[in-house]
C-alpha positions, 0 to 999 in steps of 0.5 A: 643754076641756083642764082640764075634768076638773079640780076644782082651785080654781085652774082659772079662773086656768089657763084664763085664762092659756091664753086669754091665750096664745091671744089673744096669738098671734091678735093677732100674726097679726091684726096682720101681716094688718092691716098688709098690708091697711092698706098698701093703703088709703094712697091712700084717706083715707076708708077709712083714717079708717074703719079707724082708727075701727073699730080704736078701737071694737074696742080699747075693746070688747076692753078692756071684755071683758078687764076683765069676764073678769078680774073674773069669774075674780077671784071664784074665786081661792081664799082671796081674800075681799078681792079678791072684795069689791073686784071686787063693789064695782067700778062698771064690773064691776057695769054690765058684769054687768048687761048680760052676766051672768057666770054663763055664763062662770063655768060654762064655766071651773068650777062651784064647790061651796064646801064646807069642809074641817074636822076632826071625829069619827074616820073609820071604820077598816074597809075600804070595800066597793066593791060597794055602788054596784052594789047594786040598792037604791042604783041604784033610789034614784039617780033621786031624787038631783038636781043643784042649780045656781045663782049666788051673788055672780056665781059659778056654784055646783053641788051635789047634793040628794035628794028627801025629800018629794014636791016637796021636795029636801034639799041643803046650805045652802052650795050655795044660800046667797045664790041667787035663781036656784036650779034642780034638774035630775034625772038623765038629763034636761036639764030644769031645775026652778025651786026656792026655799028653804022651810027654811035652817039655816046652822048645820047646813048644811042647806036644803030646796027646794020644786021645783014639778013635780018628780015623783021618788020620795021616799027613805026616811031612817034614822039613820046606823049606825056601820060601815054600808057606803054609797054617796055619790051625787051630781054630783062636779065638776058631772059625771054622777051618780056612786055612790062607795063609802063607810062611815059612822063615828061621829056625835057633837057636835063643834066645827065651822064653819057653812055660811059657814065661820064658827065654831066652832059646836057641832053634830052631825055624822057622819064618813064614809070615802070620797072626798068631792068638790066637787059632792057637797055635799047628796048622800045617803049611801045604804045597801044598803036604799036608805035615806039615812043622812046628807047630805054637807056637807064634806071632812075635811082631808088625807084621802079622807073627809068629814062629813055631817049625820045624819038626825035633824038633816035631819028637824028642818029638814024639819019646819020647811019651810013657806013661802019663806025667804031663803037669806041672803048668798052663801057662795062 
C-alpha cells in the first residue's frame, strides 16, 4: 500500500479517498463496456430483464459495502467520539458487522495503538546513546518482547508487551481495553497465542495477560535509574520488532490521564527521552544488562519523548494477577 508506512491517524481517510477515486474510474470504464453489451441485448427481452435485475442486485450490494466501509473508517476519525458512538448505534452497521466483521478491513487500513499524548516529569537532557540497541544483552532480551493484537469497538488495536513471568505478559491497559479476542505473537513467527487478562489497572495503564502455551523467557525487572541508557523495544506501527535508543528520566508522582484518557489522576510515571510511536505501548525499556526498567504507555506532547510505568507499579499489578478479569470498555 502507498500509505503502508504511515502512522498518521488520518490514514484511513486517505485510503478511503484513494479507493473512491479508483472505484470511480473503474465504474466509468465498466459503464462504457456495459452500454455496448446492453445494446446487443435489445432484441432479446428475457436477457434484458435478467440484466436489469442483476444490475439492481449488484447496486444494492455495492451500496451496503460502501456503508460498511464508511462506517469502519468513521470509527478511526481522530477526536470524533460522537461520530464513533453514532456508528456503533447503527442497526444497519451492526447487522453488517455480525455477518462480515470489520476487523480485517480495519487491519488493512491501519492498526491503531490509541496511546495518549500527555505532559509529565522533565525529559532527561543527556544525549541518547545510539549504541544501546546493538548491546548483546538487549538483543538477547528481544525474543521475550511480543506483539499484542485485538479488536475493541470494531477497531483493530496493536501494541507491544513483554514476558514477566512464565506464561504472563505485561502490556498497557489501553492496548487490551474492551477486547475479547486478544492474541499475542512472538517475534519471528506468525503463530498467534490466545490471551486473556488476569490483571487490569486502568489508572496506571497496566495489564497482565495470561498466555497459555507461550514459552518465551521471562525478563528481569529493575527500578528505573535516571540517566540510564535504554532501548525501547516494541512494534511501532504494527511493523517488525524494533529497538529504539532512549534514555530514562525522572520518576515522580504527577497529574496525568488514565488508560481511557480521563483525568487528571495522580499516578507515578517515568519520563523517557527517545522516539515513542504508536505500537510501542506496553513495550519495555531495556537497559544494557537486559533488564526492564519501565513499560511504555504514552508519548510526550510535541516532542520525541514519552512516558513509562515504573517497575514498582508493574510489580504491584503482577502480584495481583490470579484469575481472569474484565478489560472494561474499549479505549479507542
